[in-house]
C-alpha positions in Angstrom: 0.0 0.0 0.0 1.4 3.3 -1.0 2.5 5.9 1.6 -0.2 8.4 0.4 -2.8 6.0 1.6 -2.0 7.0 5.1 -3.1 10.5 4.3 -6.6 9.2 3.8 -6.7 6.7 6.7 -8.6 9.1 9.0 -11.1 9.9 6.2 -11.9 6.2 5.8 -12.4 5.8 9.6 -14.8 8.8 9.6 -16.5 7.5 6.4 -17.3 4.2 8.1 -18.4 5.7 11.4 -20.6 8.5 10.0 -21.9 7.1 6.7 -22.1 3.4 7.2 -22.3 2.4 10.9 -24.7 5.2 11.7 -27.0 3.9 8.9 -27.2 0.4 10.3 -24.4 -1.7 8.7 -23.1 -4.0 11.5 -21.1 -6.9 10.0 -17.5 -6.5 11.5 -15.9 -8.0 8.4 -17.6 -5.5 6.1 -16.8 -2.6 8.3 -13.2 -3.6 8.5 -13.0 -4.0 4.7 -14.5 -0.6 4.2 -11.8 0.9 6.5 -9.0 -0.9 4.7 -9.9 -0.4 1.0 -8.3 2.9 -0.4 -11.3 4.3 -2.2 -9.2 7.2 -3.5 -7.3 4.7 -5.7 -10.4 3.8 -7.6 -11.7 7.3 -8.4 -10.4 9.6 -11.2 -7.8 12.2 -10.2 -10.3 15.0 -10.7 -12.6 13.4 -8.0 -9.9 12.7 -5.4 -11.2 15.5 -3.0 -14.6 13.7 -3.0 -13.2 10.1 -2.6 -14.7 9.6 0.9 -17.9 11.4 0.5 -21.1 9.4 0.7 -21.9 9.9 -3.0 -21.5 8.1 -6.3 -18.8 9.6 -8.5 -18.3 9.6 -12.3 -15.5 7.3 -13.6 -16.0 7.7 -17.3 -17.9 5.8 -20.1 -21.2 6.9 -18.4 -20.5 4.8 -15.3 -20.0 5.6 -11.6 -18.4 4.3 -8.5 -21.2 3.6 -6.0 -21.6 5.6 -2.8 -19.7 3.9 0.1 -22.9 3.2 2.1 -24.5 1.2 -0.8 -21.3 -0.8 -1.3 -21.3 -1.7 2.4 -25.0 -2.5 2.4 -24.8 -4.7 -0.6 -21.8 -6.5 0.7 -23.4 -7.1 4.1 -26.6 -8.4 2.5 -24.8 -11.4 0.8 -23.1 -12.3 4.1 -19.6 -13.0 2.6 -17.3 -15.6 4.3 -13.6 -16.1 4.0 -14.0 -19.4 2.0 -16.4 -17.9 -0.6 -16.0 -17.5 -4.3 -17.7 -14.3 -5.5 -19.0 -13.1 -8.9 -19.3 -9.4 -9.4 -21.2 -8.1 -12.5 -20.2 -4.6 -13.4 -16.6 -4.0 -12.3 -16.7 -0.3 -12.9 -13.9 1.3 -10.9 -13.0 -2.0 -9.2 -13.9 -0.7 -5.7 -16.7 -3.1 -4.9 -14.4 -6.0 -6.0 -11.7 -4.7 -3.7 -14.1 -4.6 -0.8 -15.2 -8.2 -1.5 -11.6 -9.3 -2.0 -10.8 -8.2 1.6 -13.2 -10.8 2.9 -13.6 -13.7 0.4 -11.2 -16.2 -1.1 -11.6 -15.0 -4.7 -13.5 -12.5 -6.8 -14.4 -12.9 -10.5 -15.6 -9.6 -11.9 -17.0 -8.7 -15.3 -17.1 -5.3 -17.0 -18.7 -4.7 -20.4 -16.6 -1.6 -21.2 -13.0 -2.7 -22.0 -11.4 0.5 -21.0 -13.0 0.4 -17.6 -12.0 -3.3 -17.2 -8.4 -2.4 -17.9 -8.3 0.5 -15.5 -10.0 -1.5 -12.8 -7.5 -4.4 -13.2 -4.6 -1.9 -13.0 -6.0 -0.2 -9.9 -6.6 -3.6 -8.2 -3.2 -4.8 -8.9 -1.5 -1.6 -7.8 -3.5 -1.8 -4.5 -2.3 -5.4 -4.0 -5.4 -7.4 -4.6 -4.1 -10.6 -6.2 -7.3 -12.6 -5.5 -9.4 -10.7 -8.1 -9.8 -11.8 -11.8 -11.1 -9.2 -14.2 -12.4 -9.7 -17.7 -14.4 -7.7 -20.2 -17.7 -9.2 -21.2 -21.5 -9.3 -21.0 -22.5 -9.6 -17.4 -25.9 -10.9 -18.3 -24.2 -14.2 -19.2 -22.3 -14.4 -15.9 -19.1 -16.4 -15.9 -20.1 -20.1 -16.4 -16.5 -21.3 -16.5 -16.1 -20.5 -12.8 -19.6 -21.2 -11.6 -21.2 -21.9 -9.2 -20.6 -18.9 -7.0 -21.3 -18.6 -3.3 -22.2 -14.9 -3.7 -23.1 -12.7 -6.7 -23.1 -8.9 -6.5 -24.6 -7.0 -9.4 -23.5 -3.3 -9.4 -25.7 -2.0 -12.3 -29.4 -2.4 -12.8 -30.9 -4.9 -15.2 -34.7 -4.6 -15.9 -35.0 -8.2 -14.8 -32.8 -10.7 -13.0 -30.8 -12.6 -15.6 -31.6 -16.3 -15.4 -27.9 -17.1 -16.1 -27.0 -15.5 -12.8 -29.6 -17.4 -10.9 -28.4 -20.6 -12.5 -24.8 -19.8 -11.5 -25.6 -19.2 -7.9 -24.6 -22.1 -5.7 -27.3 -23.7 -3.5 -27.1 -21.9 -0.2 -25.8 -18.8 -1.9 -27.0 -15.2 -2.1 -27.2 -12.6 -4.8 -27.8 -8.9 -4.4 -29.0 -6.9 -7.5 -30.7 -3.6 -8.2 -33.6 -4.2 -10.5 -35.7 -1.8 -12.5 -35.8 0.8 -15.3 -33.0 3.2 -15.9 -32.4 5.7 -13.1 -35.9 5.4 -11.6 -38.1 2.9 -9.7 -35.3 0.5 -9.0 -35.4 -1.8 -6.0 -32.5 -3.6 -4.3 -33.2 -7.3 -4.2 -31.6 -10.1 -2.2 -32.0 -13.4 -3.9 -31.3 -16.5 -1.9 -31.1 -20.1 -3.2 -31.9 -22.9 -0.8 -30.0 -26.2 -0.6 -32.7 -27.8 -2.8 -32.4 -25.1 -5.5 -35.5 -23.1 -4.7 -35.1 -19.4 -5.0 -36.5 -16.6 -2.7 -36.4 -12.9 -3.3 -36.5 -10.1 -0.7 -36.8 -6.4 -1.5 -34.7 -4.2 0.7 -34.8 -0.6 -0.4 -35.2 1.8 -3.3 -32.0 2.6 -5.2 -30.7 4.3 -8.3 -28.0 2.7 -10.4 -26.8 3.1 -13.9 -28.3 0.4 -16.2 -26.7 -3.0 -16.8 -25.9 -2.8 -20.5 -25.8 -5.9 -22.7 -23.0 -6.9 -25.1 -23.4 -6.0 -28.7 
């Protein structure tokens, strides 16, 4: 971790206390991960002064890095464990993948936009996350070569939950996904698959995400 990360250490502590714990996130592993991940490494240079504010920030290609609270909430909802293999759909900046990588064994993450995938991979490597595999592709199809996954985190909003992602969720696993039309009327869903393969959906809160785009 670079020396300049120390400059932001207090900002991360305050971010977790004021933006995340005060809003009800309680999982110690998630809170620790949010304190450790250097969010400033995953935002454009022009946005550095805003890196630890509770707001999404533009990262290019019409995409954003999610606000810290939402990242923490989504991570807590899937109840990550140290032995888990996770799939993230919508790499974006790489920040959510880094938070997951602090907790789980390995993260596979897919980004449709090749430029963002390359930037995220570089940022993750520079920050020392060697348990994340990034590729550019269509997130609607998931990553069948590495399925099934213990947890799936979708960080852009489809208008419906892709069946491929449900199929690639391991029995006993959890998926969190914002579902709904572009920029309006979306709901954050927690999808759980029982040991017998039956699927249950719980709606948690209203959200606003960029759309999950499909490959051409």
